[in-house]
Each structure stands twice: as structure tokens, then as C-alpha cells.
C-alpha positions as CSV (number, residue, x, y, z in Angstrom):
1,M,6.2,55.4,13.4
2,H,6.2,59.2,13.8
3,G,5.0,61.7,11.2
4,T,3.7,60.9,7.7
5,C,5.2,58.9,4.9
6,E,4.5,59.1,1.2
7,V,5.2,56.2,-1.1
8,P,5.0,56.5,-4.9
9,A,2.2,54.3,-6.2
10,F,-0.3,53.7,-8.9
11,W,-3.8,52.2,-8.6
12,Y,-7.2,51.4,-10.2
13,D,-10.3,52.4,-8.3
14,G,-12.3,49.4,-9.4
15,I,-15.0,51.6,-11.0
16,S,-13.3,53.0,-14.1
17,A,-10.5,51.8,-16.3
18,R,-8.4,54.9,-15.4
19,R,-5.0,54.3,-14.0
20,Y,-4.1,56.8,-11.2
21,E,-0.6,57.9,-10.6
22,G,0.4,59.5,-7.3
23,V,1.4,58.6,-3.7
24,A,0.1,56.5,-0.9
25,V,0.1,58.6,2.3
26,W,0.2,57.0,5.7
27,S,0.2,58.7,9.0
28,G,0.5,55.6,11.3
29,G,-3.2,54.8,11.6
30,D,-5.4,52.2,10.1
31,T,-6.1,54.1,6.8
32,L,-4.0,54.6,3.7
33,R,-4.9,57.8,1.7
34,L,-4.2,57.5,-2.0
35,R,-3.6,61.0,-3.6
36,A,-3.4,61.2,-7.3
37,D,-1.2,63.8,-9.1
38,D,-4.4,65.7,-10.1
39,G,-5.3,66.1,-6.4
40,E,-8.1,63.4,-6.3
41,T,-8.0,61.3,-3.2
42,M,-9.2,57.9,-2.0
43,D,-9.1,56.4,1.5
44,V,-8.5,52.7,1.9
45,A,-8.6,50.8,5.2
46,L,-5.4,48.7,5.7
47,G,-7.6,45.9,7.1
48,D,-9.5,45.8,3.8
49,L,-6.4,45.1,1.7
50,I,-5.5,41.6,0.5
51,F,-2.3,40.6,-1.3
52,V,-2.8,39.5,-5.0
53,E,-0.6,36.4,-5.6
54,R,-2.0,35.3,-9.0
55,G,-3.6,36.9,-12.0
56,V,-3.4,40.5,-13.3
57,M,-0.9,42.6,-11.4
58,D,0.5,39.7,-9.4
59,G,2.1,41.1,-6.3
60,S,-0.2,44.1,-5.9
61,Y,-3.0,44.7,-3.5
62,S,-6.8,44.4,-3.9
63,R,-9.7,45.0,-1.5
64,K,-11.9,42.5,0.1
65,A,-14.9,44.6,-0.7
66,D,-13.8,45.3,-4.3
67,D,-11.9,42.8,-6.3
68,G,-11.5,45.3,-9.2
69,F,-9.4,47.6,-7.0
70,R,-5.6,47.3,-7.5
71,L,-2.8,49.1,-5.8
72,S,0.9,48.8,-6.6
73,F,3.8,50.6,-4.8
74,T,6.5,51.9,-7.1
75,G,8.8,53.1,-4.4
76,P,10.3,51.6,-1.2
77,V,7.7,51.0,1.5
78,P,8.8,52.0,5.1
79,E,9.2,49.0,7.4
80,D,6.5,50.1,9.8
81,L,4.0,50.3,7.0
82,A,5.2,47.0,5.5
83,H,4.4,45.2,8.7
84,R,0.8,46.5,8.5
85,L,0.3,45.4,4.9
86,P,-1.0,41.8,4.2
87,R,1.8,39.4,3.0
88,G,1.9,36.8,0.3
89,Q,2.2,33.1,1.1
90,N,5.5,31.3,0.1
91,F,4.4,27.8,1.0
92,G,0.9,28.2,2.3
93,K,-0.7,30.0,5.2
94,W,0.0,27.6,8.0
95,I,3.5,26.7,6.8
96,D,4.5,30.4,6.5
97,G,3.0,31.0,10.0
98,L,4.9,28.1,11.5
99,G,8.1,28.5,9.5
100,L,9.4,26.0,6.9
101,P,11.9,24.1,9.2
102,K,9.2,23.5,11.9
103,A,6.6,22.7,9.3
104,A,8.9,20.1,7.7
105,A,9.7,18.6,11.1
106,L,6.0,18.4,11.9
107,F,5.2,16.8,8.5
108,A,7.9,14.2,9.1
109,V,6.4,13.3,12.5
110,I,2.9,13.1,11.0
111,S,4.2,11.0,8.1
112,A,6.0,8.6,10.4
113,A,2.9,8.2,12.6
114,L,0.7,7.5,9.5
115,V,3.2,4.9,8.2
116,A,3.3,3.3,11.7
117,I,-0.5,3.1,11.8
118,V,-0.7,1.7,8.3
119,L,1.9,-1.0,9.1
120,T,0.6,-2.0,12.6
121,A,-3.2,-1.5,12.4
122,P,-3.8,-4.4,10.0
123,T,-2.4,-6.8,12.7
124,W,-5.4,-6.2,15.0
125,L,-7.9,-5.0,12.3
126,G,-7.4,-8.0,9.9
127,P,-8.7,-10.7,12.2
128,R,-11.8,-8.5,13.0
129,V,-12.9,-8.3,9.4
130,P,-16.1,-10.4,9.1
131,T,-15.4,-13.8,7.6
132,S,-18.5,-13.4,5.3
133,W,-16.9,-10.3,3.8
134,E,-13.6,-12.1,3.4
135,R,-15.2,-15.1,1.8
136,K,-17.0,-12.9,-0.8
137,M,-13.7,-11.2,-1.6
138,G,-12.1,-14.6,-2.1
139,D,-14.9,-15.8,-4.3
140,A,-14.6,-12.7,-6.5
141,M,-10.9,-13.4,-7.0
142,I,-11.6,-17.0,-7.9
143,G,-14.2,-15.7,-10.4
144,D,-11.5,-13.5,-12.0
145,L,-9.7,-16.7,-13.1
146,G,-12.6,-17.7,-15.2
147,N,-12.3,-21.3,-16.5
148,R,-8.7,-21.7,-15.4
149,L,-9.2,-24.0,-12.4
150,C,-8.2,-27.6,-13.1
151,H,-10.6,-30.5,-12.2
152,T,-10.6,-34.2,-12.7
153,P,-12.3,-36.7,-10.4
154,K,-9.0,-38.3,-9.3
155,A,-7.3,-34.9,-8.8
156,D,-10.2,-33.5,-6.8
157,A,-10.2,-36.6,-4.6
158,A,-6.4,-36.5,-4.0
159,L,-6.6,-32.8,-3.2
160,A,-9.4,-33.4,-0.7
161,K,-7.4,-36.1,1.0
162,L,-4.3,-33.8,1.2
163,V,-6.4,-31.0,2.7
164,D,-8.0,-33.4,5.2
165,H,-4.5,-34.4,6.3
166,L,-3.3,-30.9,6.8
167,D,-6.4,-29.1,8.0
168,P,-8.8,-31.6,9.5
169,D,-10.3,-29.1,12.0
170,R,-11.3,-26.5,9.4
171,P,-13.1,-28.2,6.5
172,V,-14.1,-24.8,5.1
173,T,-10.6,-24.3,3.7
174,R,-10.8,-24.7,0.0
175,V,-7.7,-25.7,-2.1
176,G,-7.7,-25.7,-5.9
177,I,-5.3,-26.0,-8.8
178,A,-4.9,-23.0,-11.2
179,N,-3.7,-23.5,-14.7
180,V,-0.9,-21.0,-14.3
181,D,2.7,-21.7,-15.2
182,M,4.3,-20.2,-12.1
183,I,6.2,-21.9,-9.3
184,N,3.9,-20.6,-6.6
185,A,0.9,-21.1,-4.4
186,V,-1.2,-18.4,-2.9
187,A,-3.6,-17.9,-0.1
188,L,-6.7,-15.8,-0.8
189,P,-9.3,-14.3,1.5
190,G,-12.1,-16.5,2.7
191,G,-10.1,-19.7,3.1
192,Q,-9.1,-20.1,-0.5
193,V,-5.7,-21.6,-1.4
194,L,-4.5,-22.0,-5.0
195,I,-1.7,-24.2,-6.1
196,F,-0.3,-23.0,-9.5
197,N,0.3,-25.8,-12.0
198,G,3.9,-24.6,-12.4
199,L,4.6,-25.6,-8.8
200,L,3.0,-29.0,-9.3
201,Q,5.2,-29.7,-12.2
202,E,8.4,-28.8,-10.3
203,A,7.4,-30.7,-7.1
204,D,9.3,-34.0,-6.7
205,S,6.9,-35.5,-4.2
206,A,3.5,-35.2,-2.5
207,D,5.4,-34.5,0.8
208,E,7.1,-31.5,-0.8
209,L,3.7,-30.2,-2.0
210,A,2.2,-30.9,1.4
211,G,4.6,-28.5,3.2
212,V,3.9,-25.7,0.8
213,V,0.1,-26.2,0.9
214,G,0.3,-26.3,4.7
215,H,2.2,-23.0,4.7
216,E,-0.5,-21.4,2.7
217,I,-3.2,-22.8,4.9
218,G,-1.3,-21.3,7.8
219,H,-1.7,-17.9,6.2
220,V,-5.4,-18.5,6.0
221,R,-5.7,-19.7,9.6
222,E,-3.7,-16.8,11.0
223,R,-5.7,-14.2,8.9
224,H,-2.5,-13.0,7.3
225,V,-4.2,-12.5,4.0
226,M,-6.5,-9.7,5.2
227,Q,-3.7,-8.2,7.2
228,A,-1.5,-8.0,4.1
229,L,-4.5,-6.6,2.0
230,L,-5.2,-3.9,4.5
231,R,-1.5,-3.0,4.8
232,Q,-1.1,-2.8,1.0
233,F,-4.3,-0.8,0.6
234,G,-3.2,1.6,3.4
235,L,0.3,2.1,1.8
236,S,-1.2,2.7,-1.6
237,V,-3.5,5.4,-0.2
238,L,-0.6,6.9,1.7
239,L,1.6,7.0,-1.3
240,G,-1.1,8.8,-3.4
241,G,-2.8,6.1,-5.4
242,I,-5.0,3.1,-5.0
243,N,-4.2,-0.1,-7.0
244,S,-7.7,-0.8,-8.3
245,D,-6.7,-4.3,-9.3
246,L,-5.6,-5.3,-5.8
247,G,-9.1,-6.2,-4.6
248,S,-9.9,-8.4,-7.5
249,S,-6.6,-9.8,-8.9
250,I,-5.1,-13.1,-7.8
251,F,-1.8,-11.8,-9.0
252,G,-2.1,-8.7,-6.9
253,I,-2.3,-11.0,-3.9
254,A,0.5,-13.2,-5.2
255,S,2.8,-10.1,-5.6
256,M,2.1,-8.9,-2.1
257,S,4.5,-9.8,0.7
258,Y,3.7,-10.8,4.2
259,S,5.9,-9.8,7.1
260,R,8.8,-12.1,8.0
261,D,7.0,-12.9,11.3
262,A,3.9,-13.9,9.3
263,E,6.0,-16.2,7.0
264,R,7.6,-17.8,10.1
265,E,4.2,-18.3,11.6
266,A,2.9,-20.0,8.4
267,D,6.0,-22.2,8.3
268,A,5.5,-23.2,12.0
269,F,1.8,-24.0,11.3
270,S,2.9,-26.2,8.3
271,R,5.4,-28.1,10.5
272,K,2.8,-28.6,13.2
273,Q,0.3,-29.9,10.7
274,L,2.8,-32.2,9.0
275,A,3.7,-33.6,12.4
276,A,0.1,-34.2,13.3
277,A,-0.5,-36.0,10.0
278,D,2.7,-38.0,10.3
279,I,4.0,-36.5,7.0
280,S,7.8,-36.0,6.8
281,P,9.0,-32.4,6.7
282,V,12.0,-33.5,4.6
283,G,10.2,-32.9,1.4
284,T,9.5,-29.3,2.3
285,A,13.1,-28.8,3.4
286,E,14.2,-30.1,0.0
287,F,11.8,-27.5,-1.7
288,F,13.5,-24.7,0.2
289,E,16.9,-26.2,-0.7
290,Y,15.8,-25.9,-4.3
291,L,14.8,-22.2,-3.7
292,K,18.2,-21.6,-2.1
293,E,20.1,-23.0,-5.1
294,E,17.9,-21.0,-7.5
295,S,18.5,-17.7,-5.6
296,G,22.2,-18.2,-5.5
297,D,24.5,-17.4,-2.6
298,S,22.8,-14.3,-1.2
299,P,24.6,-12.7,1.8
300,E,23.0,-13.4,5.1
301,W,22.0,-9.8,5.7
302,V,19.5,-10.1,2.8
303,G,17.3,-12.1,5.1
304,W,16.8,-9.1,7.4
305,V,15.4,-6.9,4.6
306,A,13.6,-9.5,2.5
307,S,9.9,-10.1,3.1
308,H,10.5,-13.8,3.5
309,P,13.1,-15.4,5.7
310,M,16.1,-16.7,3.8
311,P,15.5,-20.1,2.1
312,A,18.5,-21.6,4.1
313,E,16.8,-20.6,7.4
314,R,13.5,-22.2,6.3
315,E,15.2,-25.3,5.0
316,Q,17.0,-25.8,8.3
317,A,13.8,-25.2,10.4
318,F,12.1,-28.1,8.5
319,R,15.1,-30.4,8.7
320,D,15.3,-29.7,12.5
321,A,11.6,-30.8,12.7
322,V,12.5,-34.3,11.5
323,I,12.2,-36.9,14.2
324,E,14.8,-39.6,13.8
325,G,13.5,-43.1,13.6
326,K,9.8,-42.0,13.1
327,N,7.8,-44.0,10.7
328,Y,6.3,-41.2,8.5
329,K,3.5,-41.8,6.1
330,P,3.5,-40.4,2.5
331,A,1.2,-37.5,2.1
332,L,-0.4,-39.2,-1.0
333,T,0.2,-42.3,-3.0
334,D,2.2,-42.0,-6.2
335,E,-1.0,-42.5,-8.2
336,E,-2.7,-39.6,-6.3
337,F,0.3,-37.3,-6.7
338,S,0.4,-38.1,-10.4
339,A,-3.3,-37.3,-10.7
340,L,-2.6,-33.8,-9.3
341,Q,0.3,-33.2,-11.7
342,S,-1.8,-34.2,-14.7
343,A,-5.0,-32.4,-13.6
344,C,-4.6,-29.4,-15.9
345,K,-3.5,-31.6,-18.8
346,E,-6.4,-34.0,-18.5
347,D,-9.2,-31.4,-17.8
348,P,-10.8,-31.0,-21.2
349,D,-12.5,-27.7,-20.4
350,V,-9.7,-25.8,-18.6
351,E,-8.2,-22.7,-20.2
352,E,-4.6,-21.8,-19.9
353,F,-3.7,-18.5,-18.3
354,S,-1.6,-16.2,-20.4
355,F,0.2,-13.0,-19.3
356,F,0.0,-11.5,-22.8
């Protein structure tokens, strides 16, 4: 920049309420001289100016040392002077400095990395959560159900027998019946498994029930529950909100999905335990056949995006596990299975869960 430029402007000195009209004179240095029409002058260091983005006289300039000062140019500012003046922020300081395209690309990379961490970290972190913590969490969830767990002496004995068949090496696994009219069973933290009464009423045999319970015990044994909890919590934080009910609600857990690999691991555990107990896997295969019929003829690609493998795949895996000619034992006697189905009806103290 050569010579001196004068730009029409008006300003407030920050001391009085007077509005000064005149010109801003710049000679290429670090100081801007404000000369009013009456000849009064005021020198302002360019380095002391800050851009006003909000409030009174938005788009003008103030001073770091005097917030009451305001300067507005009313004529075109030469390019050399404009480069020396502080600029406003379109998207934020670091985004403006980096540039919007580069900032967007960086944000996408960071977001992808965070999602990857949220989805993969629970796999190794979940099994490292102390079992005492997990057990307390499961107990709290059971407490949320209140008096909705069904107990009769015969049903409790039958359930203990079934669990002993399916999980003889881990007696701490606790299986109960919840008076909930849903066709479902759920694994909770701390070795808790709940069979919903709706599932019991739809089951045709104890063998069918055994495969489903074995599947849920598989989730417990593989620590899938904590992995899913951590993954769901991480995603809720990443998406901007925490589901406060997730840590205490049975139905928050029931609505969560495990990965397809976790579901296949739980199915494999169930087949292994059924084989060790000499319980036929046909009943479980028939349960998945029922699910297949209920879900209709879904295209095969749905299995690649669903959280669970397709019912047809799971049905076939259990049918393939049948050993021809093997003398299987029933999971329970007819009387014991009947005791489980009638547990909620015959428990005089149990309350029914209502969604409304």
C-alpha cells in the first residue's frame, strides 16, 4: 500500500454518547486515525480492534480495551486495509481458518472414528466390567418389576431343574418368570434371565422352551448383555441424548439388539447345552419355524441388515444339530412344564404388568 487512504466512517468514542462523522485515515501502518468533520481526531491501533458480530451495531468494530467504542465504515474499504482489519466468523474460528470443505471432511473422519470406537470398544470392555457391578445392575432391574415375578413351589422346582440341565457349571445363573404378556425372554446383567409369561403360553413343549432359555443363558455366559448396554449407552451419548431408563428398565434391555454374531454365539451355546443335556433341538427349531411363519416371507437380504439372523437360518441350524437315532430325554415332564405355564395364574400375590 502506497500513500494514504481515507474511508468515510462514523464512530462512538466510548466516553460520550456523541456520534462522530468523518473519515478513517490509514497510511499503511498499525494505526488508524479517525478524523471528525469538526477536526477532532482519535488514533486507534489496528491490533486493538475486534469485529462485533452480535448486539448493537452488528458488523462494526469495537476495541479490546474499550467495549463502548464503535466504528463503522460507510464507504468502500481498500483491500490492503481490509486484510489488516479483524474479520467475523461464518462458522466458527477453527472452521473459518481451516475452510468449510476441509472442516466437513475432518468432522466426517472424527465422527466415523467415534462410531467405530462406540461399536467395537464394548466387545473388549464389556467382559472387563466387574461381575459385582453387573449383578447389582441386574438386581436393580429385577426390582423395577416389583411384584410381577411368578412363583409357585412346583414352578420354582421345574425351573431349577431346567436351569440345572442347561447350565450345570454356573449355578449363579438365575432364571425367573415375569408376568408379562409378551412372546419374549430376556437376559439381564448379573446372570439374570427372565422368561415372559406370553412366551410360556405360546410354547408347545418344554424342549422348545429349553432352547430359548439356553439361548438367553448363552448371552449371559458370553457377557453379551454388558456389551450391548455399553454400545447402546455410547450411541445415545454420540447422538446427543442419554436414555435415562436404559439402566433401570427391563424393557430397555428387551428392546436392545445384539449383533448378529452375538446372536449366533448364543444359539451355538444353546445347541451345545442341549446336546450335553440330551435334550432334542427339534423343539427350538420348531420355535424358529413359528417365528418364520409369523414374520412372513422376508427376502433373504433382510438377514444381512437385521440384528438377528433370519429365523429360517436359525431353524435350519437347530435341525442340523439333530443326531439321527439318538435317544433324547424330554427337558421336563408334562407335569413340570404345565407347572411353568400355570405359574403366573396360580401365584396369588403376583401382579400383572400393564403397558398403560
